[in-house]
C-alpha positions in Angstrom: -65.0 7.6 -4.7 -62.2 9.8 -6.1 -63.1 13.5 -6.1 -63.1 15.2 -9.5 -60.1 17.5 -8.7 -58.1 14.5 -7.5 -59.1 12.5 -10.6 -58.1 15.3 -12.8 -54.8 15.6 -11.1 -54.2 11.8 -11.4 -55.0 11.9 -15.1 -52.4 14.6 -15.6 -49.6 12.5 -14.1 -47.0 11.5 -16.7 -45.4 8.1 -16.5 -42.2 8.1 -18.5 -41.5 5.0 -20.6 -37.7 5.3 -20.1 -35.5 6.0 -17.2 -32.6 7.1 -19.4 -30.5 4.2 -18.3 -29.1 1.5 -20.7 -30.6 -1.9 -20.6 -27.3 -3.4 -19.7 -23.8 -2.2 -18.7 -21.9 -4.9 -20.7 -22.4 -7.6 -23.3 -22.5 -10.4 -20.7 -25.3 -8.8 -18.7 -27.2 -8.1 -21.9 -26.8 -11.7 -23.1 -28.2 -13.1 -19.9 -31.2 -10.7 -19.8 -32.1 -11.6 -23.4 -31.6 -15.3 -22.9 -33.8 -15.5 -19.8 -36.5 -13.2 -21.2 -36.6 -15.0 -24.6 -36.6 -18.5 -23.1 -39.4 -17.6 -20.7 -41.3 -16.1 -23.6 -40.9 -19.4 -25.5 -41.9 -21.4 -22.5 -45.3 -19.6 -22.3 -45.7 -19.0 -26.0 -49.0 -20.9 -26.1 -50.5 -19.2 -23.0 -52.0 -15.9 -24.0 -52.4 -14.9 -20.3 -48.7 -14.9 -19.4 -46.9 -11.6 -20.0 -43.1 -11.7 -20.1 -40.9 -8.6 -20.6 -37.4 -7.3 -20.1 -36.2 -3.9 -19.0 -39.8 -2.5 -18.6 -40.6 0.2 -16.2 -43.1 -0.9 -13.5 -45.3 1.6 -11.8 -47.2 -0.1 -8.9 -49.1 2.9 -7.6 -51.4 5.2 -9.6 -50.5 8.9 -9.3 -47.0 8.2 -7.9 -44.6 8.2 -10.9 -41.6 8.4 -8.6 -42.4 4.9 -7.3 -40.9 2.9 -10.2 -38.3 0.4 -11.0 -37.2 -1.4 -14.2 -36.6 -5.1 -13.5 -34.3 -6.9 -16.0 -37.0 -9.6 -16.5 -40.6 -9.9 -15.3 -43.2 -12.7 -15.6 -46.8 -11.8 -14.9 -49.5 -14.5 -14.8 -53.0 -13.5 -15.5 -52.2 -10.6 -17.9 -52.4 -10.8 -21.7 -49.4 -10.7 -24.0 -48.9 -7.5 -26.0 -46.7 -4.5 -26.3 -46.5 -2.0 -23.5 -44.6 1.2 -23.0 -44.5 0.5 -19.2 -46.3 -1.7 -16.8 -48.9 0.4 -15.0 -50.2 -2.0 -12.4 -53.6 -0.3 -11.9 -54.3 -0.9 -15.6 -53.4 -4.6 -15.3 -56.2 -5.6 -12.8 -53.7 -4.5 -10.1 -51.7 -7.7 -10.7 -48.0 -7.2 -9.8 -45.2 -9.2 -11.6 -45.0 -12.5 -9.7 -41.5 -13.4 -10.8 -38.6 -11.0 -11.2 -35.0 -11.6 -12.4 -32.0 -9.2 -12.0 -28.7 -9.8 -13.7 -25.8 -8.1 -11.9 -23.1 -5.9 -13.4 -20.0 -4.4 -11.8 -21.8 -1.1 -11.4 -24.6 -2.5 -9.3 -24.0 -1.5 -5.6 -25.2 -3.4 -2.6 -27.3 -0.4 -1.6 -29.1 -0.4 -5.0 -29.9 -4.1 -4.8 -31.1 -3.8 -1.2 -33.5 -1.1 -2.4 -34.7 -3.3 -5.2 -35.4 -6.2 -2.7 -37.4 -3.8 -0.5 -39.4 -2.6 -3.5 -40.2 -6.2 -4.7 -41.1 -7.2 -1.2 -43.4 -4.2 -0.7 -45.2 -4.5 -4.0 -46.0 -8.1 -4.1 -43.4 -10.1 -6.0 -43.6 -13.8 -5.3 -40.2 -14.9 -6.4 -37.1 -12.8 -6.9 -33.8 -14.0 -8.4 -30.4 -12.3 -8.8 -27.7 -13.8 -10.9 -24.1 -12.6 -11.0 -22.6 -13.9 -14.2 -19.1 -12.8 -13.3 -19.1 -14.9 -10.1 -21.6 -17.5 -11.2 -23.7 -17.0 -8.1 -27.4 -17.1 -7.8 -29.6 -15.7 -5.0 -33.3 -16.2 -4.6 -36.2 -15.1 -2.4 -39.6 -16.7 -2.0 -42.7 -15.0 -0.6 -43.9 -16.4 2.7 -46.3 -15.0 5.3 -43.6 -12.6 6.4 -42.7 -11.4 3.0 -39.8 -12.3 0.7 -37.5 -14.7 2.5 -34.1 -15.8 1.3 -33.9 -19.3 -0.3 -31.3 -21.2 1.6 -29.9 -23.5 -1.2 -30.2 -22.5 -4.8 -28.4 -25.5 -6.4 -31.0 -27.4 -8.4 -33.7 -25.1 -7.0 -37.0 -25.4 -8.9 -39.1 -22.3 -9.2 -42.6 -22.9 -7.7 -44.2 -20.5 -10.2 -42.3 -21.3 -13.4 -41.2 -24.9 -12.8 -37.7 -24.2 -14.1 -34.6 -25.6 -12.5 -31.4 -23.7 -11.8 -28.1 -25.7 -12.1 -24.9 -24.1 -10.8 -22.6 -27.1 -11.2 -21.0 -25.7 -14.4 -18.9 -22.7 -15.1 -22.0 -20.6 -15.6 -25.7 -21.0 -14.7 -27.8 -23.5 -16.6 -31.5 -23.2 -16.5 -33.8 -26.1 -17.5 -37.4 -26.1 -18.6 -40.0 -28.3 -16.8 -39.6 -30.9 -19.6 -35.8 -31.1 -18.8 -34.6 -29.2 -21.9 -32.2 -26.4 -21.3 -32.6 -22.7 -21.9 -30.8 -21.9 -25.1 -28.8 -18.9 -26.0 -29.3 -17.0 -29.3 -26.1 -18.6 -30.7 -27.3 -22.1 -29.7 -30.7 -21.6 -31.2 -29.1 -20.3 -34.4 -26.8 -23.3 -34.5 -29.8 -25.7 -34.1 -31.7 -23.9 -36.9 -28.7 -24.2 -39.2 -28.4 -27.9 -38.4 -32.1 -28.4 -39.1 -31.7 -26.6 -42.4 -28.7 -28.8 -43.3 -30.7 -31.9 -42.4 -33.7 -30.7 -44.5 -31.4 -30.0 -47.4 -29.7 -33.4 -47.1 -33.1 -35.1 -47.0 -34.1 -33.2 -50.1 -31.0 -34.2 -51.9 -31.6 -37.9 -51.0 -35.2 -37.6 -52.2 -34.0 -36.1 -55.4 -31.4 -38.9 -55.8 -34.1 -41.6 -55.2 -36.4 -39.8 -57.7 -33.6 -39.8 -60.3 -32.8 -43.4 -59.7 -36.5 -44.4 -60.1 -36.7 -42.3 -63.3 -33.6 -44.1 -64.7 -35.0 -47.5 -64.0 -38.3 -46.4 -65.6 -36.4 -45.2 -68.7 -34.5 -48.6 -68.9 -37.8 -50.5 -68.5 -39.4 -48.4 -71.2 -36.5 -49.2 -73.6 -37.0 -52.9 -73.0 -40.7 -52.5 -73.7 -40.0 -50.6 -76.9 -37.5 -53.2 -78.1 -39.0 -56.4 -76.9 -42.6 -55.5 -76.4 -43.9 -58.1 -78.7 -41.9 -60.9 -77.0 -43.0 -59.7 -73.5 -46.7 -59.9 -74.4 
């Protein structure tokens, strides 16, 4: 049982919701963070117990606000969707993010990324992926009995947790959903919506043309009825 003085001390600990750092250092990094986060959100849109977030501070230990990191993208199975200022693990049934993504920028040092790997290993991440969009390289780690172990071959690797496939055969990474459809960028989604809008408008025009043609035929038929009605009876 936590003593009253300790409980009071823990309750007074402040957990900042921002580390003062930008979400991304450049447009390419930002685009990839948003693309992965949004597509994973869409992938689990119908599952209320999968939480997906980007650039959210994760505090794994209650009372230790200096033990914190802000993964570019996290996926947490077993936690409800909803807005959060930060991910305080002790308030989330002590469930850590199972899958983490980091998108590299030129400012990321090897020391910084080594520390992140140690953090994710220590606090229970099951899968960890680092993508470098400038070099089009992808690294991954998968939890085994000994902790997070490097994945030997990432080409066409399928995530055990997410079921998504990573394709490195093109100039930049392609990610495919379990049903084989690709992860779309905002621009591609917008283009598809515009195409759907144009198809709907074309279908509406064709429907209006058919309606007008039918009306014209009805008008002609009515004229015949008015003029030759007696003969037609």
